[in-house]
C-alpha positions as CSV (number, residue, x, y, z in Angstrom):
1,M,52.0,15.4,0.0
2,K,51.5,17.4,3.2
3,E,49.0,16.7,6.0
4,W,47.2,19.8,7.3
5,Q,45.1,20.3,10.4
6,V,42.3,22.9,10.7
7,E,41.3,24.0,14.2
8,D,39.6,26.9,15.9
9,A,39.6,28.3,19.4
10,G,37.4,30.7,21.4
11,G,34.1,29.9,19.8
12,G,32.5,29.0,23.1
13,C,33.4,32.3,24.7
14,R,31.0,35.3,24.5
15,A,34.0,37.7,24.1
16,F,37.0,38.0,21.8
17,S,37.5,36.9,18.3
18,E,37.5,33.2,17.3
19,V,40.9,32.0,16.2
20,I,41.3,29.8,13.1
21,V,44.5,27.9,12.5
22,L,45.9,25.9,9.5
23,A,48.9,23.9,10.6
24,C,51.2,21.2,9.0
25,Q,52.2,18.9,11.8
26,N,55.3,17.4,10.0
27,T,56.8,20.7,8.7
28,G,55.7,23.0,11.5
29,E,54.1,25.5,9.1
30,L,51.5,27.7,10.8
31,F,48.9,30.0,9.4
32,S,46.2,31.8,11.5
33,S,43.4,34.3,11.2
34,T,40.7,35.8,13.5
35,I,37.0,36.3,12.9
36,P,36.1,40.0,13.6
37,L,33.8,40.7,16.6
38,T,31.1,41.9,14.1
39,W,30.5,42.6,10.4
40,D,27.8,44.0,8.2
41,D,28.3,42.3,4.8
42,G,25.5,39.8,5.4
43,S,27.7,36.7,5.5
44,S,27.4,34.0,8.1
45,L,30.0,32.9,10.6
46,E,30.6,29.7,8.6
47,E,31.1,31.8,5.4
48,K,33.6,34.1,7.2
49,A,35.6,31.1,8.4
50,C,35.5,29.4,5.0
51,S,36.7,32.6,3.2
52,Q,39.6,33.1,5.6
53,L,40.7,29.5,5.4
54,I,40.7,29.6,1.5
55,Q,43.0,32.7,1.8
56,M,45.2,30.8,4.3
57,M,45.4,27.8,1.9
58,S,46.6,30.1,-0.8
59,E,49.3,31.6,1.4
60,A,50.3,28.0,2.4
61,R,50.4,26.9,-1.3
62,V,48.3,23.9,-0.6
63,T,47.8,21.4,-3.4
64,R,45.1,18.9,-4.1
65,D,47.6,16.1,-3.3
66,D,47.6,17.3,0.3
67,F,45.3,15.9,3.0
68,F,43.2,17.8,5.5
69,Y,42.1,16.9,9.0
70,V,39.3,19.3,9.9
71,C,37.6,20.0,13.2
72,S,33.9,19.0,13.3
73,G,32.7,22.3,14.7
74,N,29.8,24.1,13.1
75,I,32.1,27.0,12.2
76,F,33.6,24.7,9.6
77,H,30.5,23.4,7.9
78,K,30.8,25.7,4.9
79,F,34.5,24.8,4.6
80,H,33.6,21.0,4.7
81,D,31.3,21.6,1.7
82,W,33.9,23.7,-0.1
83,L,36.6,21.0,0.3
84,S,34.3,18.3,-1.1
85,K,33.0,20.4,-4.0
86,N,36.6,21.3,-5.0
87,E,37.7,17.6,-4.7
88,Y,40.3,18.0,-1.9
89,N,41.2,15.0,0.3
90,W,39.9,15.5,3.8
91,E,38.1,14.0,6.8
92,V,36.6,15.3,10.0
93,S,38.8,14.6,13.0
94,K,39.5,15.5,16.6
95,I,42.4,17.9,16.4
96,D,45.4,17.4,18.8
97,G,49.0,18.5,18.7
98,L,50.3,21.6,16.9
99,A,47.1,23.1,15.5
100,H,45.2,22.7,18.7
101,E,47.9,24.1,20.9
102,Y,48.6,27.0,18.6
103,A,45.0,28.0,18.4
104,E,44.5,27.9,22.1
105,H,47.7,29.9,22.6
106,L,46.6,32.6,20.2
107,F,43.2,33.0,21.8
108,H,44.8,33.2,25.3
109,C,47.3,35.8,24.0
110,Q,44.4,37.9,22.7
111,V,42.6,37.7,26.0
112,V,45.8,38.6,28.0
113,S,46.6,41.5,25.8
114,A,43.3,43.0,26.8
115,G,44.3,42.9,30.4
116,F,43.0,39.5,31.6
117,P,45.2,37.9,34.3
118,A,47.8,35.8,32.4
119,N,48.0,33.2,35.2
120,I,44.3,32.1,34.6
121,Q,44.7,29.6,31.8
122,L,42.9,26.8,30.0
123,V,43.6,23.5,31.8
124,E,43.0,20.1,30.1
125,R,40.3,21.4,27.8
126,N,38.2,22.7,30.7
127,Y,36.6,25.3,28.4
128,R,33.6,26.0,30.6
129,D,35.6,27.2,33.6
130,Y,38.1,29.1,31.5
131,Y,35.4,30.9,29.4
132,R,33.4,31.7,32.5
133,A,36.4,33.3,34.1
134,V,37.0,35.4,31.0
135,E,33.3,36.4,30.8
136,R,33.2,37.4,34.5
137,W,36.2,39.6,33.9
138,I,34.5,41.2,30.9
139,Y,31.2,42.0,32.8
140,A,33.1,43.4,35.8
141,D,34.0,46.5,33.9
142,E,31.5,48.2,31.5
143,S,34.3,49.5,29.3
144,R,35.2,45.9,28.5
145,L,31.8,45.1,27.0
146,A,33.1,46.3,23.6
147,L,35.1,43.0,23.6
148,L,31.9,40.9,23.4
149,K,31.1,39.1,20.2
150,D,28.1,40.2,18.1
151,R,25.9,37.3,18.7
152,E,23.3,38.3,16.1
153,V,25.6,38.0,13.1
154,R,26.8,34.7,14.5
155,L,23.4,33.1,14.6
156,K,23.5,29.7,12.9
157,P,21.5,29.4,9.7
158,A,18.2,27.7,10.1
159,E,19.4,24.7,8.2
160,T,21.8,23.7,11.0
161,R,18.9,23.4,13.4
162,Y,17.4,20.5,11.4
163,I,18.7,17.0,11.3
164,L,17.6,14.1,9.1
165,K,17.6,10.8,10.9
166,G,15.8,7.5,11.4
167,N,12.8,7.6,13.6
168,G,12.8,5.0,16.4
169,K,9.8,3.2,17.9
170,H,8.0,6.5,18.9
171,I,5.0,7.8,17.0
172,R,5.6,11.5,16.4
173,S,3.2,14.2,15.0
174,C,4.4,16.2,12.1
175,H,4.6,19.9,13.1
176,K,3.4,21.0,9.6
177,C,0.7,18.5,8.6
178,S,-0.2,17.2,12.0
179,K,-0.3,13.6,10.7
180,K,1.6,10.9,12.5
181,I,5.2,10.1,11.5
182,T,5.4,6.3,11.3
183,P,7.9,4.6,13.6
184,Y,11.1,3.4,11.8
185,T,10.8,5.8,8.9
186,P,12.9,8.9,8.0
187,I,12.2,11.9,10.2
188,V,13.5,15.5,10.3
189,V,14.1,16.8,13.8
190,Y,14.3,20.6,14.6
191,R,16.4,21.4,17.7
192,H,16.9,24.9,19.0
193,R,16.5,27.0,22.1
194,E,13.9,29.7,22.0
195,S,13.6,32.2,24.9
196,G,15.8,29.9,27.0
197,R,13.6,26.8,26.4
198,R,14.6,23.7,24.5
199,V,12.4,23.2,21.5
200,R,11.9,20.0,19.5
201,R,9.7,19.8,16.4
202,Y,9.3,16.8,14.1
203,Y,8.6,16.7,10.3
204,H,8.0,14.2,7.6
205,L,10.8,14.5,5.1
206,E,8.4,16.0,2.5
207,C,7.1,18.5,5.1
208,T,10.4,20.0,6.4
209,P,10.5,23.8,5.8
210,V,14.3,23.7,4.9
211,K,16.7,21.1,3.7
212,P,18.7,19.8,6.7
213,L,22.4,20.4,6.6
214,K,23.0,17.4,8.9
215,S,22.1,13.8,8.4
216,T,22.6,10.6,10.4
217,L,20.1,8.7,8.3
218,E,21.3,5.3,7.1
219,S,19.0,3.7,4.6
220,A,18.9,0.4,2.8
221,T,16.9,-1.5,0.2
222,V,16.5,-5.3,0.7
223,T,14.6,-8.1,-1.1
224,W,11.7,-9.7,0.6
225,A,9.2,-12.1,-1.0
226,A,10.5,-11.1,-4.4
227,C,9.9,-7.4,-3.7
228,N,12.3,-4.6,-2.9
229,V,11.7,-3.1,0.5
230,D,13.1,0.4,1.4
231,G,13.9,1.0,5.0
232,I,16.3,2.5,7.6
233,V,19.1,1.1,9.6
234,L,19.3,1.7,13.4
235,G,20.9,0.2,16.4
236,A,18.4,-2.1,17.9
237,G,16.6,-1.0,21.1
238,K,16.4,-2.8,24.4
239,E,13.2,-4.6,23.4
240,A,13.9,-8.2,22.3
241,C,12.6,-9.3,18.9
242,P,13.6,-12.1,16.5
243,C,15.2,-11.5,13.1
244,V,12.7,-12.3,10.4
245,V,15.4,-13.8,8.3
246,C,17.4,-16.1,10.7
247,G,15.0,-16.3,13.6
248,Q,17.7,-15.4,16.1
249,P,17.2,-12.5,18.6
250,V,18.3,-9.1,17.6
251,L,20.5,-7.8,20.4
252,P,20.4,-4.2,21.7
253,G,22.8,-2.0,19.7
254,E,23.1,-4.4,16.7
255,K,22.7,-2.9,13.3
256,T,19.1,-3.6,12.4
257,F,17.1,-3.1,9.3
258,Y,13.5,-1.8,9.6
259,G,11.3,-1.6,6.6
260,Y,7.6,-1.9,5.7
261,W,6.7,-4.7,3.3
262,Q,3.7,-3.8,1.2
263,E,3.8,-0.5,3.1
264,K,2.1,-2.0,6.2
265,I,4.0,-5.0,7.6
266,L,7.1,-4.0,9.6
267,L,10.1,-6.2,8.8
268,T,12.9,-6.3,11.5
269,G,16.1,-8.1,11.3
270,H,19.9,-8.2,11.3
271,L,21.1,-6.0,8.5
272,S,23.8,-8.6,7.7
273,C,21.1,-11.3,7.2
274,F,19.3,-9.2,4.6
275,L,22.4,-8.1,2.8
276,N,23.8,-11.6,2.7
277,G,20.8,-12.8,0.8
278,K,19.7,-15.4,3.3
279,Q,16.3,-17.0,2.8
280,P,13.7,-16.0,5.4
281,L,12.8,-18.5,8.0
282,L,9.6,-16.6,9.0
283,A,7.0,-16.4,6.3
284,P,5.5,-12.9,5.7
285,D,2.0,-12.4,6.9
286,S,-0.5,-11.7,4.1
């Protein structure tokens, strides 16, 4: 079994191609590819990256016994799905070592080969300053503008702008139906920048215009007064409240179950108390 790392470089820079690397830390095998500055086949950036990685895996003669550590970047979302659907062993990971160093090296070589000063380099992952220096150099000469990425074809699909999560204590209004979104229930949040402004929109799960690609929602079903209660799990907020099961305070940050008994009475308590089947100390209100 081999362990492979998947990393990219250059995605945060407005110029030059993104570099994708497949590396085996223990054997030193290295495979790389670059995303073109533009394309016209209708595919997304994530689809381009996935297609190139599949080709690199073929060249590397990867087997299903191998294990993959893959960067969490949006560019790899399609590849994450592909690995799961094809039953590969993998996990999201922060990439260090060979794959990271090689990806950054290849991106810098690409920049230097275009005439950028070789002595200006990425230092300790300070991408902001490094990419700003590259972009200033690009905009200083009109002839270099051809090295800019095509940002239109790289726009993220709408699904990546939506995230499914647990609503906290706030009462939100659904952008579609205008009805309130009850605190401590599932919520879909739209996050994007439009005309330079940060935009947030909120939806009921049944009202969202697209199925979110991302989810941080943790749900649970517990038994209360001989009834099953569906709810969500969140880290408790700063406001102090007793656990309805054991009566002890729920401390900030503790994993806490929130659910509505008979769809109207909010139950709050330590998740562990509910899951351990403890008998409630506090009788439910009728």
